[in-house]
N, C-alpha and C positions, 0 to 999 in steps of 0.2 A: 391543698389539692382536694378536689371533690372525689368521692369514692366512685370509681367506675369499674365495671367488671369486664370479663372477656367479650361478652356480647356487645357492650358499649365500644370496646376497642375495635371489634370487627366493623361496626357501623362507621366509626370514625375513619378507619383505613379505607373503606369503600368510598366514603364521601370525599376524602382527600384526593383519591385517585380521579374522581369525576364528580364535581360539585353540582352538576346539572341533573343528576339522577333524581327521579321521583322517589318518594318513600316506598312505593310499591316495588320499584326496581331495586332499591337498597335491601328491602326485606327479602326479595327473591335471591339476591346474591349471597346473603348471609344465612339463609334458611330459617327465617322467622316470618310469622304472619304479619300482615300490614298494620293492624291496630297496635300490637305491642311495639313494633318498630317505630311507628309514628309517635307513640307516647315517649319512647326513649329519646328520639330526636328532639322532641319538644323539651324534655327535661334537660338534655345536654345544652340546648340553646338557652333555656331559662337560667341555668347555672353559669352561663358565660363560657362554657367550654367550646361550643361552636359560636364563633363570632360573626359569621356571615359566609356568603358564597362569592367567589370572584371569578371573573373571566380574565385569562392571561392572554395578552396580545403579543404578536410577533413584532417587536419594536423595529426591526430592520425593514420589514415589509411596509411599515408605516413611515419610513424615512428617518428613524432615529438610529443613526449608524455608530454612535459613540457613547460610551459610558465613562464618566470621569469620577474618580474618588477624590473628594476634597476634604482635607483635614483642616480644622479651624481652631485657633487658639484665641481666647477672649482676653481683653485687657483686664477685666475684673471678674471675680468669681462669686459675687454675691447673688442672692436669689433673684433680685430684680434684673440684674444683668442677664442671667440665664433665661429668665422669662421673656424679656424683650427680644433677645436673639431668637429664641424658639418660636415665638409668635410670628416674627418676620420671615424666618427661613421656611416655615411651614406654608407660607402663602406663595412660594415660588413653584409654579406648575412643573418645571423640569426636575425638581427635587423629588426623588423616589423614596429615599430612606434618610432619616436623621437619627444618629446614635450618639448618646452621651458617653464619653469614655474617660478612663483614668489614664494618665501618662502625659506625654509631652503636649498633646493636643486635647482640646475639650470636646470637640464634636467631629464625627466622621459623617460626611454627607455624600450620598450617591446621587449623581446627576445624569440624566439622559438628555442627549442633544443630537441634533441632526448632523453636525460636523464641528470641526474645531473653530470655524468662524462663529458659529452659534455659541459655542462655549466661551469664546473670547468676549463676545458681546454680553453674555450672561454674567461673566466674571466682572467685567468693567462696569456694567450698569446696575447690577443687583448684589452680587455676592460680596464684593469689597465694601459696599455701602451698608451691609447688615450691621445692626447696633452692636458695638463693643468688639468688633473684629480687630485683632492685633496682628495675627499672622495667618497666612494661608499656604498650604502645600497641596499640590494637585498631582494626581497620577492618572494616566489614561489606561483603561483596561484594553488589552490587546485581544483577549478572547475570554469567553465565559464558558468554562468546561462543565460546570454544574450549576444549575439554578433551581432551587426547589423551595416551596413553601411547606412541604410535608414534614411532619414530625415522625421519628422512628418509633411508631407504636408497636 
């Protein structure tokens, strides 16, 4: 981990809360002048601590009314099998998250879809055809009580 101090943490907290703020706004909120704040933000970005800024969209207002968690077990556990699967699953636009896991299943995949007909077509036409898929288990999320990208700094 890179060495960060309390001023860096305050900058990161403010940026997590609102990634659209200018450096001047960030500096004002943490009580630092603009130039040192700008240098710190640049350093945190260069060190790879700040990876980018994101706009979070309301999926339901855009017609994506369902989230399905798909657990996938592969037939083989070699490096090439994992790489082929990963390359293919990352190309599916409805896939939001791909997580490699230990346990009964190899991957946990979060999929956002318009409705269950959309999921059925996605499952039939793409997910079951992914390289090396042996077994699939799906669960529909009924409600999302908390969703955050923020770290507890």
